[in-house]
C-alpha positions as CSV (number, residue, x, y, z in Angstrom):
1,X,106.7,84.2,148.8
2,X,106.3,85.6,145.4
3,X,103.8,83.9,143.0
4,X,105.0,82.3,139.8
5,X,103.0,85.0,137.9
6,X,104.8,87.8,139.7
7,X,108.2,86.2,139.0
8,X,107.3,85.7,135.3
9,X,106.1,89.3,135.1
10,X,109.4,90.6,136.5
11,X,111.4,88.4,134.2
12,X,109.5,89.8,131.2
13,X,110.0,93.3,132.5
14,X,113.7,92.8,132.8
15,X,113.9,91.2,129.4
16,X,111.9,94.1,127.8
17,X,114.2,96.8,129.4
18,X,117.3,94.8,128.4
19,X,116.0,94.6,124.8
20,X,115.3,98.3,124.7
21,X,118.7,99.2,126.1
22,X,120.5,96.8,123.8
23,X,118.6,98.0,120.7
24,X,119.3,101.6,121.7
25,X,123.0,100.9,121.9
26,X,123.1,99.2,118.5
27,X,121.0,102.0,116.9
28,X,123.2,104.8,118.4
29,X,126.2,103.0,117.0
30,X,124.7,102.5,113.6
31,X,122.8,105.7,113.1
32,X,124.2,108.2,115.6
33,X,127.0,109.4,113.4
34,X,124.7,110.0,110.3
35,X,124.6,106.7,108.4
36,X,123.3,106.1,104.9
37,X,119.6,106.2,104.8
38,X,119.2,103.7,102.1
39,X,117.7,106.4,100.0
40,X,120.9,107.5,98.3
41,X,122.2,110.2,100.7
42,X,123.7,110.9,104.0
43,X,121.4,111.7,106.9
44,X,122.2,113.7,110.0
45,X,121.8,112.0,113.3
46,X,118.5,112.0,115.2
47,X,118.5,112.3,118.9
48,X,118.7,109.5,121.5
49,X,115.0,109.9,122.5
50,X,113.9,109.2,118.9
51,X,116.2,106.1,118.8
52,X,114.7,105.0,122.1
53,X,111.2,105.2,120.6
54,X,112.4,103.1,117.7
55,X,113.9,100.5,120.0
56,X,110.7,100.4,122.1
57,X,108.6,99.9,118.9
58,X,110.9,97.1,117.8
59,X,110.8,95.4,121.2
60,X,107.0,95.6,121.2
61,X,106.8,94.1,117.8
62,X,105.3,97.3,116.2
63,X,106.1,96.8,112.5
64,X,103.8,99.6,111.1
65,X,102.1,102.9,111.9
66,X,98.7,103.6,110.5
67,X,98.1,107.3,109.5
68,X,94.6,108.6,108.9
69,X,93.9,111.8,107.0
70,X,95.8,113.6,104.3
71,X,97.7,111.7,101.6
72,X,101.2,110.4,102.3
73,X,104.3,111.7,100.6
74,X,107.9,110.7,100.0
75,X,108.7,111.3,103.6
76,X,106.7,108.3,104.7
77,X,109.1,106.2,102.6
78,X,112.0,108.1,104.0
79,X,110.8,107.3,107.5
80,X,110.7,103.6,106.7
81,X,114.2,103.7,105.3
82,X,115.4,105.6,108.4
83,X,113.7,103.1,110.7
84,X,113.8,99.7,109.0
85,X,111.1,97.3,110.0
86,X,108.4,100.0,110.4
87,X,106.2,100.8,107.4
88,X,103.8,103.7,107.2
89,X,100.2,102.7,106.1
90,X,98.5,105.9,104.9
91,X,94.7,105.8,104.7
92,X,93.4,108.9,102.9
93,X,90.1,110.1,104.3
94,X,87.8,113.0,103.4
95,X,84.8,113.9,105.5
96,X,84.5,110.6,107.4
97,X,87.6,110.9,109.5
98,X,86.0,112.2,112.7
99,X,83.1,109.8,112.6
100,X,85.5,106.9,111.9
101,X,87.7,107.7,114.9
102,X,84.8,108.3,117.2
103,X,83.4,104.8,116.3
104,X,86.8,103.2,116.9
105,X,87.1,105.0,120.2
106,X,83.7,103.9,121.5
107,X,84.1,100.3,120.3
108,X,87.7,99.9,121.5
109,X,88.6,98.5,118.1
110,X,91.3,101.0,117.2
111,X,93.0,100.7,113.8
112,X,94.5,104.2,113.4
113,X,97.6,105.3,115.2
114,X,98.2,108.9,113.9
115,X,96.0,111.6,112.5
116,X,97.2,114.2,110.1
117,X,94.5,116.6,109.0
118,X,93.1,120.2,109.5
119,X,92.5,122.0,112.8
120,X,88.7,121.6,113.0
121,X,88.8,117.8,113.2
122,X,91.9,117.9,115.5
123,X,90.3,120.3,118.0
124,X,87.0,118.3,118.2
125,X,88.9,115.0,118.7
126,X,91.2,116.5,121.3
127,X,88.2,117.9,123.2
128,X,86.6,114.5,123.3
129,X,89.8,112.6,124.4
130,X,90.3,110.8,121.1
131,X,93.7,112.4,120.6
132,X,96.2,112.0,123.4
133,X,98.7,114.6,124.6
134,X,102.3,114.1,123.4
135,X,105.4,116.3,123.3
136,X,108.5,115.0,121.5
137,X,111.7,115.4,123.4
138,X,113.3,117.7,120.7
139,X,110.9,120.6,120.1
140,X,113.4,123.5,120.0
141,X,112.4,125.6,117.1
142,X,108.8,124.6,117.0
143,X,106.8,127.8,117.8
144,X,104.5,127.7,120.8
145,X,101.5,128.8,118.7
146,X,101.9,125.6,116.6
147,X,100.6,123.4,119.5
148,X,97.0,122.6,120.1
149,X,95.4,122.5,123.5
150,X,97.3,120.3,126.0
151,X,99.7,119.4,123.2
152,X,97.1,117.1,121.8
153,X,98.4,117.9,118.3
154,X,100.8,120.2,116.5
155,X,101.3,121.9,113.1
156,X,103.9,119.9,111.2
157,X,103.8,121.8,107.9
158,X,102.2,124.7,106.1
159,X,100.7,125.0,102.6
160,X,99.7,128.0,100.6
161,X,96.7,127.7,98.2
162,X,96.7,128.6,94.6
163,X,94.4,128.4,91.5
164,X,94.4,125.9,88.7
165,X,92.8,126.0,85.2
166,X,92.3,123.7,82.3
167,X,93.9,125.1,79.1
168,X,91.5,123.0,77.0
169,X,88.7,125.3,78.4
170,X,90.4,128.7,78.7
171,X,93.6,130.2,77.4
172,X,96.4,131.4,79.7
173,X,95.4,135.0,78.8
174,X,91.8,134.4,79.9
175,X,92.7,132.5,83.1
176,X,92.3,134.2,86.5
177,X,95.4,135.8,87.9
178,X,94.0,136.8,91.3
179,X,91.4,135.8,93.8
180,X,89.3,138.8,92.9
181,X,89.3,137.6,89.3
182,X,87.2,134.6,90.4
183,X,84.3,137.0,91.1
184,X,84.2,138.1,87.5
185,X,80.9,137.1,85.9
186,X,82.7,135.6,82.9
187,X,83.6,132.6,85.2
188,X,80.0,131.9,86.1
189,X,79.4,128.2,86.1
190,X,83.0,127.4,85.2
191,X,84.6,127.1,88.7
192,X,84.9,124.1,91.0
193,X,86.3,124.0,94.5
194,X,86.4,121.8,97.6
195,X,83.1,122.3,99.5
196,X,83.5,125.1,102.1
197,X,80.2,124.4,103.8
198,X,81.7,121.5,105.7
199,X,85.1,120.8,107.3
200,X,88.0,120.5,104.9
201,X,90.3,122.4,102.6
202,X,87.6,124.7,101.1
203,X,86.5,125.9,104.5
204,X,90.1,126.6,105.6
205,X,91.1,128.4,102.5
206,X,88.0,130.7,102.3
207,X,88.3,131.4,106.0
208,X,92.0,132.4,105.6
209,X,91.2,134.6,102.6
210,X,88.5,136.5,104.5
211,X,90.9,136.9,107.5
212,X,93.7,138.4,105.3
213,X,91.5,141.5,104.7
214,X,91.9,143.6,101.6
215,X,90.0,142.8,98.5
216,X,88.9,139.3,99.7
217,X,86.2,140.5,102.0
218,X,82.5,139.7,102.6
219,X,81.5,141.7,99.5
220,X,83.9,139.7,97.4
221,X,82.6,136.5,98.8
222,X,79.0,137.4,97.7
223,X,80.2,138.2,94.2
224,X,82.2,135.0,94.0
225,X,79.2,132.9,95.3
226,X,77.0,134.6,92.5
227,X,79.3,132.8,90.0
228,X,77.8,129.5,91.3
229,X,81.0,127.5,91.8
230,X,80.5,123.8,92.0
231,X,81.2,122.6,95.6
232,X,82.6,119.1,95.7
233,X,83.6,117.2,98.8
234,X,87.4,116.6,98.7
235,X,90.3,118.1,96.8
236,X,90.9,115.0,94.6
237,X,87.3,114.8,93.2
238,X,87.5,118.5,92.5
239,X,90.8,118.0,90.6
240,X,89.2,115.2,88.6
241,X,86.3,117.5,87.7
242,X,88.8,120.1,86.4
243,X,90.9,117.5,84.6
244,X,87.9,116.1,82.8
245,X,87.0,119.5,81.4
246,X,83.7,119.7,83.3
247,X,85.0,122.9,84.8
248,X,87.6,125.4,83.6
249,X,88.9,126.7,86.9
250,X,89.6,125.3,90.3
251,X,89.7,127.6,93.3
252,X,92.0,126.6,96.2
253,X,92.8,123.1,97.4
254,X,95.9,123.2,95.3
255,X,99.2,124.2,97.0
256,X,102.9,124.1,96.4
257,X,102.8,120.4,97.1
258,X,100.0,119.3,94.8
259,X,100.2,122.1,92.1
260,X,103.4,121.4,90.3
261,X,103.0,117.7,89.7
262,X,99.4,118.2,88.7
263,X,100.3,120.7,86.0
264,X,103.3,118.8,84.7
265,X,102.7,117.2,81.3
266,X,98.9,117.9,81.3
267,X,96.4,120.5,80.1
268,X,96.2,121.8,83.7
269,X,98.1,124.9,84.7
270,X,98.7,126.3,88.1
271,X,98.7,129.9,89.3
272,X,101.0,130.4,92.4
273,X,101.5,132.6,94.2
274,X,98.2,134.3,93.6
275,X,98.2,138.1,93.6
276,X,96.6,139.9,96.5
277,X,96.4,137.3,99.3
278,X,98.1,134.1,100.4
279,X,95.9,131.8,102.4
280,X,98.2,129.7,104.6
281,X,96.7,126.5,106.1
282,X,98.4,124.1,108.5
283,X,98.5,120.4,108.5
284,X,98.4,119.0,112.0
285,X,99.6,115.7,113.5
286,X,98.4,114.0,116.6
287,X,98.6,110.6,118.4
288,X,95.3,108.7,118.6
289,X,94.3,107.5,122.1
290,X,94.8,103.7,122.5
291,X,96.8,103.5,119.3
292,X,97.6,99.9,118.4
293,X,101.2,101.0,117.7
294,X,101.9,103.7,120.2
295,X,105.7,103.8,120.1
296,X,105.8,103.8,116.3
297,X,103.1,106.6,116.3
298,X,105.2,108.7,118.7
299,X,108.3,107.9,116.6
300,X,106.7,109.2,113.4
301,X,105.5,112.4,115.0
302,X,108.9,113.0,116.7
303,X,110.8,112.4,113.4
304,X,108.5,114.6,111.3
305,X,109.0,117.5,113.8
306,X,112.8,116.9,114.0
307,X,115.2,118.9,111.8
308,X,115.7,115.8,109.7
309,X,111.9,115.2,109.2
310,X,111.2,118.9,108.6
311,X,113.9,119.0,106.0
312,X,112.3,116.1,104.3
313,X,108.9,117.6,104.3
314,X,110.3,120.8,102.8
315,X,112.8,119.4,100.3
316,X,111.0,116.2,99.2
317,X,107.4,117.0,100.1
318,X,107.4,120.7,98.9
319,X,105.7,121.7,102.2
320,X,106.6,124.8,104.2
321,X,108.3,123.6,107.4
322,X,107.1,124.8,110.8
323,X,110.5,124.4,112.6
324,X,112.6,127.5,112.7
325,X,115.8,127.5,110.7
326,X,114.7,124.8,108.2
327,X,114.7,126.2,104.6
328,X,111.5,126.3,102.7
329,X,110.6,124.2,99.6
330,X,113.0,124.6,96.7
331,X,111.9,127.1,94.1
332,X,109.2,128.7,96.1
333,X,109.2,132.1,97.8
334,X,109.5,132.4,101.6
335,X,106.2,132.9,103.4
336,X,107.2,136.4,104.5
337,X,107.7,137.3,100.8
338,X,104.1,136.5,99.8
339,X,101.1,138.9,99.7
340,X,98.9,139.3,102.8
341,X,99.8,136.3,104.8
342,X,97.8,136.0,108.0
343,X,100.0,136.0,111.1
344,X,100.3,132.7,113.0
345,X,97.7,132.4,115.9
346,X,97.4,129.9,118.7
347,X,95.2,126.9,117.8
348,X,92.9,126.8,120.8
349,X,89.2,126.0,121.3
350,X,88.2,129.5,120.4
351,X,89.1,128.4,116.8
352,X,86.1,126.0,116.9
353,X,83.8,128.9,117.5
354,X,85.5,131.0,114.8
355,X,85.3,128.2,112.3
356,X,81.6,127.6,113.2
357,X,80.8,131.2,112.4
358,X,82.5,131.0,109.0
359,X,80.9,127.6,108.3
360,X,77.4,129.2,108.9
361,X,78.3,132.2,106.7
362,X,79.5,129.9,103.9
363,X,76.4,127.7,104.2
364,X,74.2,130.8,103.9
365,X,76.1,132.5,101.0
366,X,76.3,129.3,99.0
367,X,72.6,128.4,99.6
368,X,73.3,125.4,101.7
369,X,72.0,126.4,105.1
370,X,71.5,123.3,107.4
């Protein structure tokens, strides 16, 4: 004889499966032919597996997805319009991301669902089991080198760094036009940048510049460091130091997403693309192990990697898409038209060793050996 608990569990299982199936049917009918997004335009259909994740999230009562890392953009709002009832809660973090997730993982008090950040943090967290493997159903067009080890994370967009300057401090004629200009002694004490002696945008950009070869080599780095740039943790604090007039020039940390709105209607101007080299950095997305909203987390990653999501990242977020066949951001040159772009390479654990060597080099050259 079956126990009452067993019967109740089976009834709940049948109810859950029926709810998912019914929701999928309704969603396919409502959205499968490309319904209005609520954002003022028509949207192409997303695949059945994505709709199934949406139905599963609804059936489980998942009404939000918490994203740690980089700042959100218009596509988070677009996602919520596309999948009503699920909001994206973006928590911008600089520096403390890895420690925060390790603490949550050990305590079992998970808050974050999704991590979107750079490769260094992603690799370390995948290695320690804090990110969980996930492969969306529709990955045609996502290059194999975009995936991290065991598909624990994946590149969802790319950005190319530029230079900004404050016209209240220097004129456009005096402003740097190339990375090599930043090593000119006339800029000594006038430059600010995200700190490259720890994980973050500064480390990634300087690493990519050195790996492009050409004029941005080790000798250039020594000359640049001799100009004593101010190293500030985080892109946003560096921007504020530039905006206040404390510094005249900002190196890196600005890309085709943040540069244009930053320069619009202000004394700040943006140089892009920069002559000589184009440091391309990836933004990665991964699902956090034991996420409180696992279906909504997988739904967000699946949608951002879909043609629809990639188009949003490109057209509304000004980010270069990673999916083949999706046009780049409007008004910006294609990646293959830029100077000295480093070729894509697999993001594996050897990258940790590579980044550690650059980290030690930057700590030495900028006088911050630890």
